[in-house]
N, C-alpha and C positions, 0 to 999 in steps of 0.2 A: 691774552684775551681770545675768546672764541670768535666774537664779532664785535666790531667797533666802527665808529665813524659813519653811522647810518644817516642818510639824507636823501632827498630827491629834488630834482630841478627840471623844469620850472615847477613851482608850486604856488598858486594853482596853475593847472594846465588848461589851455583852451583847445579842445579837440577839433574845433571848426577849422583851425589853421592848416591841418593836413601836413604831411611830410614830417620832418624832424621837429618842427615847431609845435606839432600837435601831439607830441609824445612827452611823457615824463620819464626821466631816467632815475632809477633807484640805485644808489651807490652805497657800498659798504665794504669794510675790510675784514677779511678772514685771517685768523692766525695760522691756519693750516688748511689743506685741501679737505673739503667737507661736503656732505649731502646738504642741500639747501632747498627748502620749500618756501615759496612766497605765495601767500593767499591774500587776495583783496576782498574785503567785506564792505557791504553798505552799512549805513548807520543802524539798521535794524538787525544786523548780524548775519544777513544772508551772504553766502559765498558768491562773488561776482566772477572771479578769475583765479585759477590756480596755475602755478608754474613750478617745475621741479628741475633741479640741476644736480648732476653727479659730480663727485670729486674730480678735479682737474679740468672740467668743462668750464666755459664762460659762465659765471654765476656761482661756481663751486671751487674756484681757484684760490690758492693761498695769495694774500695780498688784496689789492683793490679790485672790486668787481662792479660792473655796470650792467644793469638789466633795465630794458625799456618796457613801458606799458602804454598802449595806444588808446586807453580809455574804453576798451571794448570788453564785453563779457566773453565767457568761454564759447558761447554760441555765435559770437561775431557781431553782436549789436552794440552800439554805443550806449554807455551808461548815461543816466540822467545827471543833470548838473547837481552838485552838492558835495558832501564830504564822504570820504572813503578811508578805510583803515587798511594798511598793509602790514601783515604779520610775516616776519622773516624768521623762520625756524631753522636752526643750524644743528646738524648732528656731526660732531667732530670726534676724532679718536679720544680726545681728552674730556668729552662730555657734550652736553647740549646747551643751547642758549636760544632765547627768543628776543627779537627786537620789534618794536611797534613804531609805525610811521603814519601820520595823517596826511592824506592827499586830497586837495581840493580840485574839483572839475568844474569849469565854467564853459558856457556855450554862448 
């Protein structure tokens, strides 16, 4: 498989807590070192945050990967409470695959 075991914790995340408790960790398993793009969308489809990882880096390694999101937009502002969608797009030597994860944010 190109990507499997996609989840995030805690879900929902309370960004008021700060530190590690105010982060959600997106975890997934890659079958091989791959290019990975994680895009966070609000429920209207607007891009909130984009993250990219190269093969071999944390986020693009073969095996289990852990990527944190602090509930902030690309410009550094906290998002509003509500639901968000994380799209994890993987480009591997054997093909491409996309996984979707719902993330709740509470304040």
